[in-house]
C-alpha positions as CSV (number, residue, x, y, z in Angstrom):
1,M,-70.7,-5.2,150.7
2,E,-70.2,-3.6,154.1
3,R,-67.8,-0.7,154.4
4,G,-65.0,-0.8,156.9
5,F,-65.9,-1.0,160.6
6,R,-69.5,-0.7,161.8
7,G,-70.2,2.5,163.7
8,V,-71.3,2.4,167.4
9,N,-73.8,4.5,169.4
10,P,-72.0,4.6,172.8
11,D,-73.8,4.5,176.1
12,T,-72.0,7.0,178.4
13,R,-74.1,6.3,181.5
14,F,-72.4,4.7,184.6
15,D,-74.0,1.9,186.5
16,T,-72.8,-0.1,189.5
17,I,-72.9,-3.9,189.6
18,E,-71.8,-5.4,192.9
19,N,-70.0,-2.1,193.7
20,I,-68.1,-2.2,190.4
21,P,-68.7,0.9,188.1
22,V,-69.5,-0.1,184.6
23,T,-70.5,1.8,181.5
24,N,-71.5,1.3,177.8
25,I,-73.8,-1.6,178.7
26,Y,-76.5,-0.5,176.3
27,A,-74.3,0.6,173.4
28,T,-75.7,-0.3,170.0
29,F,-74.3,-0.6,166.5
30,K,-75.2,2.0,164.0
31,P,-77.0,0.9,160.8
32,R,-74.8,-0.9,158.2
33,E,-73.0,1.2,155.7
34,F,-72.6,-0.7,152.5
35,T,-71.8,-0.4,148.8
36,I,-73.5,-2.2,146.0
37,Q,-71.0,-3.1,143.2
38,N,-72.0,-4.0,139.7
39,N,-69.4,-5.9,137.6
40,V,-69.6,-6.9,134.0
41,G,-66.8,-9.2,132.7
42,A,-65.9,-11.1,129.6
43,Y,-63.1,-13.5,128.7
44,L,-61.9,-14.7,125.3
45,Q,-59.2,-17.2,124.3
46,Y,-58.0,-18.5,121.0
47,V,-55.5,-21.4,120.5
48,L,-53.8,-22.0,117.2
49,S,-52.0,-25.3,116.6
50,T,-49.3,-25.3,113.9
51,T,-46.5,-27.5,112.5
52,L,-44.0,-24.6,112.8
53,L,-40.7,-26.0,114.1
54,N,-42.3,-29.5,114.3
55,K,-45.1,-28.5,116.7
56,T,-46.0,-25.1,118.0
57,N,-49.1,-23.8,119.7
58,F,-50.0,-20.2,120.1
59,T,-52.5,-19.0,122.8
60,L,-54.0,-15.5,122.9
61,G,-56.5,-14.5,125.5
62,G,-57.8,-11.5,127.4
63,R,-60.2,-10.6,130.2
64,Y,-62.2,-7.4,130.4
65,D,-63.9,-6.2,133.6
66,K,-66.0,-3.1,134.2
67,N,-66.9,-2.3,137.8
68,S,-69.1,0.5,139.1
69,V,-66.6,1.3,141.8
70,Y,-63.1,0.9,140.5
71,G,-63.7,1.3,136.8
72,S,-62.5,-1.0,133.9
73,T,-59.4,-3.1,133.5
74,I,-58.1,-5.2,130.6
75,N,-55.8,-8.2,131.2
76,P,-54.2,-10.0,128.3
77,R,-52.4,-13.3,128.2
78,V,-50.1,-14.8,125.6
79,G,-48.4,-18.2,125.3
80,I,-46.1,-19.9,122.8
81,I,-45.3,-23.6,123.3
82,N,-42.9,-25.5,121.0
83,Q,-42.0,-29.2,120.9
84,P,-39.1,-29.6,118.3
85,N,-38.9,-33.3,119.3
86,D,-39.9,-35.9,121.9
87,K,-37.2,-34.8,124.3
88,F,-37.6,-31.0,124.5
89,S,-40.5,-28.6,125.2
90,F,-40.1,-24.8,125.3
91,K,-42.6,-22.3,126.6
92,L,-42.8,-18.5,126.6
93,L,-45.7,-17.1,128.7
94,Y,-47.0,-13.6,129.4
95,G,-50.0,-12.7,131.6
96,S,-51.6,-9.9,133.4
97,A,-54.0,-9.9,136.4
98,F,-55.5,-7.5,139.0
99,R,-56.7,-7.3,142.6
100,A,-59.6,-5.0,143.2
101,P,-59.5,-2.7,146.2
102,T,-61.6,-4.0,149.1
103,N,-64.4,-2.0,150.7
104,F,-62.2,-1.7,153.8
105,E,-59.4,-0.1,151.7
106,L,-61.8,2.3,150.0
107,S,-63.6,3.5,153.2
108,A,-62.6,5.8,156.0
109,V,-61.6,4.4,159.4
110,G,-60.6,6.6,162.3
111,T,-58.2,9.3,161.0
112,R,-58.1,7.7,157.6
113,I,-59.7,9.6,154.8
114,A,-61.8,7.5,152.3
115,N,-60.3,7.2,148.8
116,P,-63.1,6.2,146.3
117,D,-60.6,6.7,143.5
118,L,-58.4,3.7,144.4
119,K,-57.4,1.6,141.3
120,P,-56.9,-2.2,141.2
121,E,-53.5,-3.5,141.9
122,K,-51.9,-4.9,138.7
123,I,-49.3,-7.6,138.0
124,Q,-47.5,-8.4,134.7
125,T,-45.9,-11.9,134.6
126,Y,-43.2,-13.2,132.3
127,E,-42.0,-16.8,132.1
128,A,-39.6,-18.8,130.0
129,N,-39.7,-22.6,130.5
130,I,-37.7,-25.6,129.2
131,I,-38.5,-29.3,129.8
132,Y,-36.0,-31.9,128.9
133,T,-36.7,-35.7,129.0
134,P,-33.3,-37.4,128.2
135,L,-34.6,-40.8,129.4
136,S,-38.0,-42.3,129.8
137,F,-37.7,-42.2,133.6
138,L,-35.9,-38.8,133.9
139,L,-37.4,-35.3,133.6
140,V,-35.5,-32.0,134.0
141,Q,-37.3,-28.7,134.1
142,A,-36.1,-25.1,134.4
143,N,-38.2,-21.9,134.6
144,L,-37.2,-18.2,134.5
145,F,-39.8,-15.8,135.8
146,Q,-40.3,-12.1,136.5
147,N,-43.3,-10.4,138.1
148,E,-43.9,-6.7,138.0
149,L,-46.5,-5.2,140.3
150,T,-47.8,-1.7,140.0
151,D,-50.5,0.5,141.7
152,I,-50.0,-1.4,145.0
153,I,-52.3,0.0,147.6
154,I,-50.2,1.4,150.5
155,Q,-52.2,1.8,153.7
156,D,-52.3,5.0,155.7
157,V,-50.2,7.3,153.6
158,S,-49.8,10.6,155.5
159,V,-51.6,13.5,153.9
160,G,-51.0,16.0,156.7
161,G,-53.0,17.3,159.5
162,G,-52.8,14.0,161.3
163,K,-54.8,12.4,158.5
164,T,-53.9,9.4,156.4
165,Q,-55.3,7.8,153.2
166,N,-54.8,4.5,151.3
167,Q,-53.2,5.3,147.9
168,N,-51.9,3.4,144.8
169,V,-48.3,4.5,145.3
170,G,-46.5,1.1,145.7
171,T,-44.5,-1.0,143.2
172,A,-42.7,-4.3,143.4
173,S,-40.6,-6.6,141.3
174,I,-39.8,-10.3,141.8
175,K,-37.5,-12.3,139.6
176,G,-36.0,-15.7,139.9
177,L,-35.2,-19.2,138.7
178,E,-36.9,-22.5,139.4
179,A,-35.4,-25.9,138.7
180,K,-36.9,-29.4,139.1
181,L,-35.8,-33.0,138.6
182,D,-38.1,-36.0,138.6
183,I,-36.8,-39.6,138.6
184,I,-39.2,-42.5,138.2
185,P,-37.1,-45.6,137.4
186,S,-39.8,-48.1,138.4
187,K,-43.2,-48.5,140.0
188,S,-41.6,-49.3,143.3
189,F,-39.5,-46.1,143.6
190,S,-39.6,-42.5,142.6
191,A,-37.8,-39.3,143.7
192,F,-37.9,-35.5,143.0
193,L,-35.7,-32.5,143.7
194,N,-36.5,-28.9,143.2
195,F,-34.9,-25.6,143.9
196,T,-36.0,-21.9,143.7
197,Y,-33.9,-18.7,143.8
198,Q,-35.8,-15.4,143.8
199,E,-35.2,-11.7,144.6
200,G,-37.9,-9.3,145.5
201,K,-37.7,-5.5,145.7
202,Q,-40.5,-3.1,146.7
203,N,-41.1,0.6,146.8
204,N,-43.9,2.1,149.0
205,G,-43.7,5.5,147.4
206,T,-41.0,6.7,149.8
207,I,-38.7,3.8,150.8
208,K,-37.1,1.1,148.6
209,S,-36.4,-2.2,150.3
210,N,-36.3,-6.0,149.9
211,I,-39.7,-7.6,150.1
212,P,-39.9,-9.1,153.6
213,N,-40.9,-12.6,154.6
214,I,-39.8,-14.4,151.4
215,A,-36.8,-16.6,151.2
216,M,-34.2,-16.0,148.5
217,V,-33.5,-19.7,148.3
218,K,-35.6,-22.7,149.1
219,G,-36.1,-26.3,147.9
220,N,-37.2,-29.8,148.8
221,I,-36.3,-33.4,148.0
222,G,-38.7,-36.3,148.2
223,F,-38.6,-40.1,148.0
224,S,-41.4,-42.6,147.5
225,F,-41.2,-46.3,148.1
226,H,-44.0,-48.7,147.1
227,F,-43.9,-52.2,148.5
228,A,-46.0,-54.6,146.3
229,Q,-49.7,-54.0,147.0
230,L,-49.2,-53.5,150.7
231,L,-47.4,-50.3,151.8
232,N,-46.3,-46.8,150.6
233,I,-43.6,-44.7,152.3
234,N,-43.1,-41.1,151.4
235,L,-40.3,-38.9,152.8
236,V,-40.1,-35.2,152.0
237,V,-37.4,-32.8,153.2
238,N,-38.1,-29.1,153.0
239,W,-35.4,-26.4,153.0
240,V,-36.2,-22.7,153.4
241,G,-33.4,-20.1,153.5
242,D,-33.1,-17.0,155.6
243,R,-36.0,-14.5,155.3
244,S,-35.9,-10.8,155.8
245,V,-38.5,-9.0,157.9
246,P,-39.9,-5.5,157.9
247,P,-37.5,-2.7,159.1
248,T,-39.6,-2.3,162.3
249,N,-38.7,-5.9,163.4
250,P,-35.6,-5.8,165.6
251,L,-34.7,-9.3,164.7
252,G,-33.4,-8.2,161.2
253,K,-34.1,-11.7,159.7
254,V,-35.6,-15.1,160.4
255,N,-33.2,-17.9,160.1
256,G,-33.7,-20.7,157.6
257,Y,-34.6,-24.3,158.4
258,F,-34.7,-27.9,157.3
259,I,-37.7,-30.1,158.3
260,S,-38.7,-33.6,157.3
261,N,-42.1,-35.1,156.9
262,L,-42.9,-38.8,156.7
263,V,-46.1,-40.5,155.5
264,I,-46.6,-44.3,155.8
265,S,-49.8,-45.6,154.3
266,T,-51.2,-49.0,153.5
267,N,-53.3,-50.0,150.5
268,K,-56.8,-51.2,151.2
269,L,-56.6,-54.6,152.9
270,F,-59.0,-57.3,154.0
271,N,-61.2,-57.4,150.9
272,N,-60.6,-53.6,150.3
273,R,-62.2,-52.7,153.6
274,V,-59.4,-51.5,155.9
275,S,-56.6,-49.0,155.4
276,A,-54.2,-47.1,157.7
277,S,-51.9,-44.2,157.5
278,L,-49.3,-42.5,159.7
279,N,-48.4,-38.8,159.0
280,I,-45.5,-37.5,161.0
281,R,-44.6,-33.8,160.5
282,N,-41.3,-32.3,161.6
283,L,-39.9,-35.8,162.0
284,F,-36.7,-34.7,163.8
285,N,-38.4,-32.1,166.0
286,Q,-36.5,-29.1,164.6
287,T,-37.1,-25.7,166.2
288,Y,-37.9,-23.1,163.6
289,Y,-39.8,-19.9,163.2
290,D,-42.0,-18.1,160.6
291,P,-42.4,-14.3,160.3
292,G,-45.6,-13.1,161.8
293,I,-47.5,-10.4,163.6
294,R,-49.1,-9.9,167.0
295,T,-51.9,-7.5,167.9
296,A,-53.8,-6.8,171.0
297,D,-54.6,-3.1,170.9
298,G,-55.5,-2.6,167.2
299,N,-51.9,-2.0,166.2
300,F,-49.7,-4.6,164.4
301,Y,-46.3,-5.5,165.6
302,P,-43.8,-7.6,163.6
303,T,-42.6,-10.7,165.5
304,V,-41.8,-14.3,164.8
305,V,-44.0,-17.3,165.4
306,N,-42.6,-20.6,166.8
307,Q,-43.8,-23.5,164.6
308,P,-44.9,-26.8,165.9
309,G,-42.4,-29.5,166.8
310,I,-42.8,-33.1,165.9
311,N,-46.5,-34.0,165.5
312,G,-48.5,-36.5,163.7
313,L,-51.8,-38.2,162.9
314,F,-52.5,-41.9,162.8
315,K,-55.7,-42.9,161.0
316,I,-57.5,-46.1,160.4
317,S,-60.3,-46.2,157.7
318,V,-62.9,-49.0,157.7
319,S,-65.5,-49.4,154.9
320,I,-68.5,-51.1,156.4
321,F,-70.4,-51.6,153.1
């Protein structure tokens, strides 16, 4: 695995081409600097089914990794699922995972000092879920969740003398609620509605702030219509609330938006040989933005990115054989 940026042997001679002075024509790359990583991993899971409280399943699992660069990590997972009757299901879930430091993060670049002692980033996840089916065509679901992130790699932490280093000094916490409703009264019509509320806080080792670029509230609603064996129409409306941006972004926030997407498709016609579909995105041509970055000189600057207006794709498929 290559380390960071490849070094260059510059050519400092000046030449003249059509009276224009040029240099560095014969610059060459230095030999690749790379690291060989050896990883040994194992995963074990056990599921126990019981008649406790009518029907309860217990899941216990774990993953072990040992890497020659970032050491070893153990990540357990536990799940309890109970169905007291045909209408209710309850779930309690816990899990752990990691993200290994990349070679770029481990290596030195410019004034950055290499940090071979970087540890993997870790996350602990907690969930409580309830599913309720009061009627055969109606399903209601709610989910509470909390994610705790530790050892987050913060890039270019100042270590004095104009030098920086990547370090595991960051933490973050995300918690929220998800709710979902599914309605399927017949084969010709179905609908769904979901909503998410979440809060995210982070600490880069010096400053505590909201996690940027995520919406505190969002949701969508969708409708599907099926006309005999001929036509399907699907309409989905997406709602995303205001999103905060990094403190260096002068906008302060990115406004929320509603957009609608429409898909009309046919079943296979003419002896199952021909079908067509029309996919229209941003049906009402809403103007909206996503948080983003721009870079032209090696530095990153927060900005916003204008998203496409109404656009679509019409497709006809023909089966020859």
